[in-house]
N, C-alpha and C positions, 0 to 999 in steps of 0.2 A: 504495500500500500504505498502510496506517494506520500510526501508530507502534506499537502494539498487537500489530499482526500482525506486525510485525518485531522487537518484542520476542520474541514466542512463539518465532519461528526462530531466533532468538539464543541463546534458553534451550535449546530442542530441538539446536543445536549443541552447546553446551556439556555437554550431558547425554551425546551421544553421544562426545563426545572424555573423558568420564568425570569432569570437574570436578563436584564436590557441591555441590548446591543452597546449601549454608552459602557457599559463595565466589562461584557464580555471584549469588545473590540474598541478600546481607546483609540482615538486620532493619533497619539503617538505612537502606539502599535503599526497601524495602518501607514505610518510613514516610514518607520523602520523597515516594514515589508515592502515599501515600494522602492525602497533604498538597496532591496535584495536581500534583507537578512531574513532567515527563516526563524520567525518569531511564534511561539504557540499562544494560544490565547492565555493570557496571565493566569486564569485559574488552573491551568495545567502546568505551566513554567515551575521550576524548582525557587525557592524561597529565595537565592542568592541571585539568579537572573531578573526575578522579578525586583528585587531591589535595585539590580543594574539599571535595567529598563527605564523604571519609575525617575530615578536620581539623574539617569542621564539627563534627560530633557528636563527635567523641573531645575537642577541646579543651575544651568547657564541663563534660561529665562530668569529665575530670581535673581540672578547676578546682575544682569542687564538691566531691570528695572531699580534694583539697589543703586548700581551706578549712575544709571541716568536721573535718579530723585533723591538720592543721598550721598553716596560715596564720592563722587565727584566733588561736590560743593563739600565737605568736610575735608577733602583731600587725604582720604584713605590710602595708605601704601597698598598697591597692587597684591603683593603678596599676602597680606592680609585679607583682602578682598577674595583672592582665591582659594586661600585656607577655610574662609568662612563658605564659599560656595562650594566645596567638596564636602564638608560638615553638613552644610543646609541639605543637598541632594541627598547625601548618604541617612540621614535623619528622615526625610521624605520617603525615600525609596524603603525603609526598611519598615516605617509606618504602613505604607501602601503593601508590602508582601507580607505583613501580618494580617491586613483588611483581605486581601486574594487569598490567604492560608485557611483563614477563619469561614470564609464564604464557602471554600470547596467542601470544609469539613461537616458545615452547616446543611449544605446541600448534598451532601454525600456525594460528590463526583467520582466518577473512576479515574483510573490513571491515566496518563498519557499512552503509555505503552497497551495497555486493554482495548483501546479504542482501536487499535490497528488488526485486530483479531475478529 
């Protein structure tokens, strides 16, 4: 079974469980997929990959907003801004990975591997 066939099965399972598309296929995951990455729906990703994918988009966007509205005016050192960006992205990623792990358990979703059989 190809990755896309398994992904379609996963989306069908999430739809049957009543999980909305905004949660099963968030915009940043669709963007990563368009860039050629094979990203599972986050309910079927590992905890650490979910942390990575969620933090990867959130950290830079948050940093840009902080730079435009706060850090530039205050003259924040770019090294401090970079460190804050990494920490913020990591915290957001961990929180979102926890939410997806909780949702997977709550809805009793199957494993990614079992979708292929």
